[in-house]
C-alpha positions in Angstrom: 32.5 33.3 56.8 31.0 32.7 53.4 30.7 36.4 52.6 34.4 37.0 53.7 35.6 34.1 51.5 33.7 35.4 48.5 35.0 39.0 48.9 38.6 37.7 49.1 38.1 35.5 46.0 36.6 38.4 44.0 40.0 40.2 44.0 41.4 37.5 41.7 38.9 38.0 38.9 37.3 40.9 37.1 35.8 43.2 39.7 32.6 44.2 38.0 31.5 40.7 36.9 32.6 39.1 40.2 30.7 41.5 42.4 27.6 41.1 40.2 27.7 37.3 40.7 28.8 37.6 44.3 25.9 39.9 45.1 23.5 37.1 44.1 25.2 34.6 46.5 25.4 37.2 49.2 21.7 37.8 49.0 21.1 34.0 49.3 23.4 33.9 52.3 21.8 36.9 53.9 18.4 35.4 53.9 19.6 32.0 55.1 18.5 32.2 58.7 16.4 29.1 59.1 17.9 25.8 60.1 17.3 22.5 58.2 18.7 19.1 58.6 22.2 18.9 57.2 22.4 16.5 54.4 25.0 17.4 51.7 28.7 16.4 51.5 31.8 17.5 49.5 34.1 14.7 48.3 37.1 13.9 46.1 36.2 11.1 43.7 37.8 8.6 43.3 39.1 8.9 46.9 41.8 6.2 46.5 44.2 5.0 43.8 47.6 3.5 43.2 49.9 5.5 40.9 53.5 5.7 39.9 55.7 8.6 40.8 55.8 11.0 37.8 52.4 9.7 36.6 49.4 12.0 36.2 45.9 11.1 37.4 42.5 12.8 37.5 40.0 13.2 40.3 36.7 15.0 40.5 35.4 17.3 43.3 31.8 16.4 43.7 28.8 17.5 45.8 26.5 14.7 47.1 23.2 16.3 47.9 21.3 13.2 48.9 18.5 14.4 46.6 18.2 17.9 48.1 18.2 20.9 45.8 21.3 23.1 46.1 22.3 26.3 44.3 25.8 27.1 45.6 28.9 25.6 47.0 32.4 26.7 48.0 35.5 25.2 49.5 39.2 24.8 49.5 41.5 21.8 49.5 45.1 21.4 50.7 47.8 19.0 49.7 51.5 18.5 50.3 53.4 20.2 47.4 56.3 17.8 48.0 53.9 14.9 47.2 51.5 16.2 44.6 51.4 19.0 42.0 48.3 20.3 40.1 48.7 20.1 36.3 45.3 21.6 35.4 41.8 22.3 36.7 38.8 21.9 34.4 35.2 23.0 35.0 33.7 22.3 31.6 31.4 19.6 32.9 30.6 21.4 36.1 27.0 21.6 37.4 27.7 25.3 38.2 27.4 28.1 35.7 28.2 31.1 37.9 31.6 31.5 39.6 32.4 33.9 42.4 35.8 32.4 42.6 37.1 30.6 39.6 38.9 27.4 40.6 42.4 28.6 41.4 45.3 26.8 42.7 48.8 27.3 44.1 51.4 24.5 43.8 53.7 26.5 46.1 51.1 26.8 48.9 49.5 23.4 48.1 45.9 24.8 47.9 43.0 25.0 45.5 39.8 27.1 46.1 36.5 27.4 44.4 33.1 29.1 44.8 30.3 28.7 42.3 26.6 28.5 42.0 23.6 27.6 39.8 20.6 30.1 40.1 18.0 27.5 39.1 19.4 24.9 41.6 20.8 21.4 41.2 18.7 18.5 42.7 20.7 15.5 41.4 22.1 13.1 43.9 25.7 13.7 42.8 27.1 16.6 40.8 30.6 17.3 39.5 32.0 20.7 40.5 35.4 20.5 38.8 38.1 18.1 37.6 41.6 18.2 38.9 44.6 16.6 37.2 47.5 15.8 39.6 51.0 14.7 39.0 52.5 12.3 41.6 55.7 13.9 42.8 56.7 12.0 45.9 55.9 8.5 47.1 54.0 6.9 49.8 50.5 7.7 51.1 49.5 11.2 49.9 46.4 13.2 50.8 44.2 15.9 49.4 41.8 17.1 52.1 39.2 19.9 52.4 40.2 22.8 54.7 36.7 24.3 54.7 33.5 24.4 52.6 29.8 25.0 52.5 26.8 23.9 50.4 23.8 26.2 50.2 20.3 24.8 49.9 18.0 26.0 47.1 15.3 26.9 49.6 15.2 30.7 49.1 17.1 31.2 52.4 20.6 30.0 51.5 20.8 27.4 54.3 24.2 25.7 54.7 23.4 22.0 54.6 27.0 20.7 54.4 27.5 17.8 56.9 30.7 16.1 55.8 33.8 16.7 53.7 35.7 13.6 52.4 39.2 14.1 50.9 41.3 11.5 49.0 44.2 9.3 50.0 46.4 8.0 47.2 49.3 5.5 47.1 52.3 6.7 45.1 54.9 4.1 44.2 58.4 4.9 43.0 59.2 4.1 39.4 61.4 1.1 40.4 58.7 -0.3 42.7 55.9 -0.1 40.2 55.2 -3.4 38.5 55.8 -3.3 34.8 53.0 -4.8 32.7 53.9 -7.8 30.7 54.2 -6.7 27.1 55.0 -9.2 24.4 55.8 -7.4 21.2 57.5 -8.8 18.2 60.5 -6.9 16.9 60.6 -7.4 13.1 64.0 -8.0 11.3 65.1 -5.6 8.6 63.6 -5.9 5.1 60.6 -7.8 6.4 57.0 -6.8 5.5 55.4 -3.7 7.2 52.4 -4.1 9.5 49.3 -5.2 7.4 46.4 -2.8 6.9 43.1 -4.5 7.8 39.7 -3.4 6.3 36.3 -4.5 7.4 32.8 -3.9 6.2 31.3 -5.4 9.4 33.6 -3.8 12.0 35.3 -0.8 10.1 36.3 1.2 13.2 38.3 -0.7 15.9 37.4 1.9 18.5 33.7 1.4 18.2 31.5 -1.3 19.7 29.3 -3.4 17.3 26.2 -5.6 17.9 27.5 -8.2 15.4 29.5 -11.2 16.5 30.7 -12.1 13.1 33.5 -10.1 11.7 34.7 -10.2 8.1 38.3 -8.8 7.7 40.4 -8.4 4.6 43.8 -7.0 3.7 46.0 -6.6 0.7 49.0 -9.0 0.1 52.1 -7.1 -0.9 54.5 -8.6 -3.4 56.9 -11.1 -1.9 54.7 -12.3 0.9 55.1 -16.1 1.2 53.1 -16.8 4.4 50.5 -15.3 6.6 49.8 -16.1 10.3 46.9 -15.0 12.5 45.6 -15.2 16.1 42.4 -14.2 17.9 42.5 -13.7 21.7 41.9 -11.1 24.4 45.6 -9.9 24.6 46.2 -6.7 22.8 49.9 -7.4 22.0 50.1 -11.1 21.2 52.1 -12.5 18.3 50.1 -14.6 15.8 50.6 -18.4 15.8 48.4 -19.9 13.2 50.3 -20.1 9.9 48.8 -20.1 6.4 51.5 -21.4 4.0 49.3 -20.3 1.2 48.8 -16.6 2.0 45.1 -15.6 2.6 43.8 -12.1 2.1 40.6 -12.3 4.2 39.0 -14.1 7.1 35.6 -14.5 8.6 35.5 -14.7 12.4 32.2 -16.2 13.6 30.7 -16.4 17.1 33.0 -13.8 18.6 32.8 -13.6 22.4 31.1 -10.7 24.1 33.5 -8.0 25.0 36.9 -6.9 23.5 39.1 -9.3 21.6 42.1 -8.7 19.2 42.8 -10.2 15.8 46.6 -10.4 15.2 47.9 -10.5 11.7 51.5 -10.9 10.3 53.1 -11.3 6.9 56.3 -13.2 6.0 58.7 -12.8 3.1 62.1 -14.2 2.3 63.8 -12.2 5.0 61.4 -13.3 7.8 58.2 -12.4 9.7 57.3 -8.7 9.5 55.5 -6.3 11.9 52.3 -7.4 13.6 48.9 -5.5 13.4 46.6 -5.9 16.4 43.0 -5.2 15.3 40.5 -4.5 18.1 37.1 -6.1 17.8 34.5 -4.9 20.4 31.3 -7.0 20.4 28.1 -6.5 22.4 25.1 -8.2 21.0 22.9 -8.1 24.2 20.7 -5.3 25.2 21.3 -3.8 28.7 20.1 -6.0 31.5 17.9 -3.5 33.4 16.9 0.1 33.7 15.6 2.0 36.7 14.2 5.5 36.7 13.6 7.3 40.0 13.5 10.7 41.6 15.1 11.8 44.8 12.8 11.1 47.7 12.9 14.8 48.8 12.7 16.3 45.3 11.0 19.7 45.2 7.9 18.9 43.1 6.9 22.5 42.7 10.1 23.3 40.9 9.9 23.3 37.0 13.4 21.9 36.8 13.3 18.2 37.7 16.1 15.6 37.6 15.8 11.8 37.1 18.1 9.2 38.5 18.8 6.7 35.8 20.5 3.4 36.6 21.2 1.0 33.7 23.0 -2.3 34.0 24.9 -3.6 31.0 27.2 -6.7 31.1 29.6 -5.6 28.4 29.7 -2.0 27.1 28.9 1.3 28.7 25.6 3.1 28.5 26.1 6.8 27.6 23.3 7.7 25.1 19.7 8.2 26.1 16.7 9.1 23.9 14.2 10.9 26.1 10.6 11.5 25.2 8.8 13.8 27.6 5.0 13.8 27.2 3.9 14.6 23.7 7.1 16.5 22.9 9.5 15.3 20.3 12.2 13.0 21.7 15.7 14.3 22.1 19.1 12.7 22.7 21.1 13.1 25.8 24.8 12.0 26.0 26.1 11.2 29.4 29.6 12.5 29.1 30.3 12.8 32.8 29.3 9.4 33.9 26.7 10.8 36.2 23.4 8.9 36.6 21.4 12.1 36.8 19.5 13.6 33.9 18.1 17.1 34.3 15.0 17.7 32.3 14.0 21.0 30.6 11.7 23.4 32.5 8.2 21.9 32.9 4.8 23.3 33.6 2.6 22.1 36.5 0.8 18.8 35.7 1.5 15.1 35.1 4.5 14.3 32.9 5.1 10.8 31.6 8.7 10.1 30.5 9.9 7.4 28.2 13.7 6.8 28.2 15.5 4.5 25.8 19.1 3.8 26.9 21.7 2.7 24.3 24.9 0.9 25.1 28.0 1.6 22.9 27.0 -1.1 20.4 23.6 0.5 19.9 21.6 -2.1 21.9 18.8 -0.5 23.9 16.4 -0.9 26.7 13.3 1.2 27.4 12.1 2.5 30.7 9.1 4.5 31.7 8.4 6.9 34.5 5.7 9.4 35.4 5.7 12.3 37.9 3.6 15.4 38.7 4.8 19.0 38.9 2.6 20.6 41.6 1.4 24.2 41.5 1.9 26.4 44.5 -1.1 28.2 46.1 -3.0 30.4 43.7 -2.8 34.2 44.0 -5.6 35.9 46.0 -7.2 39.2 45.1 -7.6 41.1 48.4 -8.9 44.6 47.3 -11.0 45.2 44.2 -14.2 47.1 43.3 -17.4 45.2 42.4 -18.8 48.1 40.5 -17.3 51.3 39.0 -18.3 53.9 36.4 -16.6 54.5 33.1 -14.7 57.6 34.5 -12.8 55.6 37.2 -9.6 53.6 36.8 -9.7 50.7 39.3 -6.8 49.8 41.6 -6.6 46.0 42.3 -4.5 44.4 45.0 -3.6 40.8 45.8 -1.2 38.5 47.5 1.1 35.7 46.2 4.8 34.5 46.7 7.4 37.2 47.3 9.2 38.6 44.2 7.0 36.5 41.8 5.9 37.5 38.3 2.1 37.8 38.3 0.4 37.4 34.9 -2.9 39.2 35.0 -5.7 38.3 32.5 -8.4 41.0 32.0 -11.2 40.3 29.6 -14.6 41.8 28.8 -17.3 39.2 28.5 -17.5 38.0 25.0 -14.1 39.6 24.0 -10.5 38.3 23.9 -8.5 38.8 27.1 -5.6 41.2 27.6 -2.6 40.0 29.5 -0.4 42.1 31.8 2.7 41.2 33.8 3.6 42.7 37.2 6.0 41.7 40.0 5.0 41.2 43.6 7.1 42.9 46.3 9.1 41.3 49.2 5.9 40.7 51.2 4.1 39.0 48.2 1.7 41.9 47.6 1.0 43.0 44.0 -0.9 46.0 42.7 -2.6 46.0 39.3 -3.8 49.2 37.6 -5.3 48.9 34.1 -4.1 51.1 31.3 -6.9 53.7 31.2 -10.5 53.6 31.9 -12.8 50.6 31.1 -15.8 50.7 28.8 -19.3 49.8 30.0 -19.7 46.1 30.6 -18.7 43.2 32.8 -15.0 42.3 33.1 -13.4 39.1 34.4 -10.0 39.2 36.1 -7.7 36.2 36.9 -4.0 35.8 37.9 -1.3 33.2 37.7 2.1 33.6 39.5 5.6 32.4 38.6 8.1 32.6 41.4 11.8 33.5 41.0 12.7 29.8 40.6 10.3 29.3 37.7 7.6 27.4 39.7 4.0 28.2 38.7 0.9 28.7 40.7 -2.7 27.6 40.1 -5.0 30.2 38.4 -6.7 32.4 40.9 -10.4 32.6 41.5 -12.2 34.8 38.9 -13.1 38.3 39.9 -15.9 40.2 38.1 -16.1 43.9 37.9 -19.2 45.7 36.5 -18.5 49.0 34.7 -21.4 51.4 34.4 -22.1 54.9 33.1 -22.3 57.8 35.6 -25.7 58.5 37.3 -26.9 61.5 35.2 -26.1 59.6 32.1 -28.0 56.6 33.2 -31.1 58.8 34.0 -30.8 60.4 30.6 -30.5 57.0 28.9 -33.6 55.8 30.8 -35.6 58.8 29.7 -34.5 58.3 26.1 -35.4 54.7 26.3 -38.8 55.4 27.7 -39.5 58.2 25.1 -38.4 55.9 22.3 -41.3 53.6 23.3 -44.0 56.2 24.3 -43.6 58.6 21.3 -44.2 55.9 18.6 -47.1 54.6 20.7 -48.8 58.0 20.9 -48.3 58.7 17.2 -49.8 55.4 16.3 -52.8 56.1 18.6 -53.4 59.5 17.0 -53.2 58.0 13.5 -55.7 55.3 14.6 -58.1 57.8 16.0 -57.8 60.0 12.9 -58.5 56.9 10.7 -61.5 55.9 12.8 -62.9 59.5 12.8 -62.5 59.6 9.0 -64.2 56.3 8.6 -67.1 57.4 10.7 -67.5 60.6 8.7 -67.2 58.6 5.5 -69.9 56.1 6.7 -72.3 58.9 7.7 -71.8 60.5 4.3 -72.3 57.2 2.6 -75.5 56.6 4.5 -76.9 60.0 3.7 -76.0 59.5 0.1 -77.5 56.0 0.0 -80.6 57.4 1.7 -81.0 60.1 -0.9 -80.3 57.7 -3.7 -82.9 55.3 -2.3 -85.6 57.9 -2.2 -84.8 59.0 -5.7 -84.8 55.4 -6.8 -88.2 54.9 -5.1 -89.6 58.0 -6.7 -88.3 57.0 -10.1 -89.7 53.5 -9.6 -93.2 54.8 -8.8 -93.0 57.1 -11.7 -91.8 54.6 -14.2 -94.2 51.9 -13.0 -97.1 54.3 -13.1 -96.2 55.3 -16.6 -96.1 51.6 -17.5 -99.6 51.1 -15.9 -100.8 54.1 -17.8 -99.3 52.9 -21.0 -100.9 49.4 -20.5 -104.4 51.0 -19.9 -103.9 53.3 -22.8 -103.1 50.4 -25.1 -106.1 48.5 -23.7 -108.3 51.5 -24.7 -106.9 51.7 -28.1 -107.5 48.0 -28.7 -111.1 48.4 -27.5 -111.7 51.3 -30.0 -110.3 49.2 -32.7 -113.0 46.6 -32.2 -116.4 47.0 -33.7 -118.0 45.7 -30.6 -115.8 47.9 -28.5 -114.8 44.9 -26.5 -111.6 42.8 -26.2 -111.5 39.2 -26.7 -111.1 37.0 -23.6 -107.5 36.2 -24.5 -106.7 39.8 -24.9 -108.4 40.7 -21.6 -106.5 37.9 -19.8 -103.2 39.1 -21.3 -103.8 42.6 -20.2 -104.6 41.4 -16.7 -101.5 39.2 -16.5 -99.3 42.1 -17.5 -100.9 44.3 -15.0 -100.4 41.9 -12.2 -96.7 41.3 -13.3 -96.0 45.0 -13.2 -97.6 45.4 -9.8 -95.6 42.4 -8.5 -92.3 43.7 -9.9 -93.0 47.1 -8.4 -93.6 45.7 -5.0 -90.4 43.6 -5.1 -88.2 46.5 -6.2 -89.8 48.8 -3.6 -89.1 46.2 -0.9 -85.4 45.9 -1.8 -85.1 49.7 -1.9 -86.8 49.8 1.5 -84.4 47.2 2.9 -81.3 49.3 1.7 -82.8 52.4 3.1 -83.4 50.7 6.4 -79.8 49.3 6.6 -78.2 52.7 5.9 -80.4 54.5 8.4 -79.4 52.3 11.4 -76.7 53.6 13.8 
């Protein structure tokens, strides 16, 4: 039924764009085979009202999801064209951004149809689909009821969860039967002063609320004004009653009541009292009474798009402006133009997200509420087929499993280097295949994956897989030989050099010993020769001295001296011979 309705609706809009959008919703409907508890409803809001014939009034067509996430809805309403007529249909504030059937209506047939969707899903409690402006044509109790409809769950299967459809019943009174509001407005005589122009530094714009209960008003007094009269009350059309015979040009109104009041001002000249100005004063000095921040009980906490239900109670003015601070991000303003209590947050990553919301009423008074929630990751991808070891000439093929049609971000990094990131898409069964760009260099590589499904939800990071890349076998043997030779060759060279050095040292030592032995013998021979000559010289001198004496004898002193010198020469010879003998003995050993 949904597919037929969409196909009929596509004929009213551009064929190419409608079929493109319709194809998305058809796929959602095609896979919607599982049954879940029905929970959503379509409704006209407000569903009741009293209006005058000829008067226009506005209603909204809304979807109540009871907190469930939905991504499409369609339906048609009927009304009696003799009782109601559609003036316009507006979808500017709709929760839907894609339209298979733009909201179309026929006053002749008394129908209006729509079919729209939101790919990312809507999970607020109540969402506005479109706004309809009716004109009351007839009188009595008139109805606008749903003929048919459907609401598709954002569960990946397109399950219809619509349970109820609530139309509207309105009371239309004839113009004569409608009670006229009591309006008291003064009609100024001719030539009397025009309506005064009021200025205020404290409340300059009558349409705005102020958190100041003291208003200072001033005005200019035209020539000829003889009296001024004023009044402050809650009636927007009253005629002033307090007369100032001496005209005043300003007034201070203290302790203004909370809410809206009106200051009425009138001038008088010689021709009478002139026109009245009614100056609106909107005062709200109190901050909102309470703020409540919640999430739907069945919110999908794996979705990156989350909605918060905000309920703020204020006794006087409306709360439409919110300042939202999400985590450590900069705060941003949200203006609640639709009157919905649902605020949809920007896409979030898995993890805990604290929220601070400051709600402002129309006078600028504020109240702060806090809330915290956690975006859960879905199951991490799993690598099912991968090599533990490969050589440099092989390109690995790696397989894994995750959610169907998910984007898988692969991180591949060599130990100690920056990772490279690749993006692939899993098939309808959830399988993905990753093939690196070219071969890998020798080393150890780490591989991880994170998945992002078609709705933006993220998974946890997968377990790390390690792949060792090695050289081919013959290259490893060659490298081993080179590594061994690079150690052995220097060792052999050093051994040879050491042996040559030792051999040279031994030869040198032997030569040195021989040379020392020869020199020792020569020194010993020279010693014997020299000392013998000294002995001979001493004896020769002794004989000369004896010849020189008449007695041919030496004196006792001379004889003793000769004997001492002889013994000294002998002792010196013995000592030197001993040292030479020791040197010879040392050099002759080994």
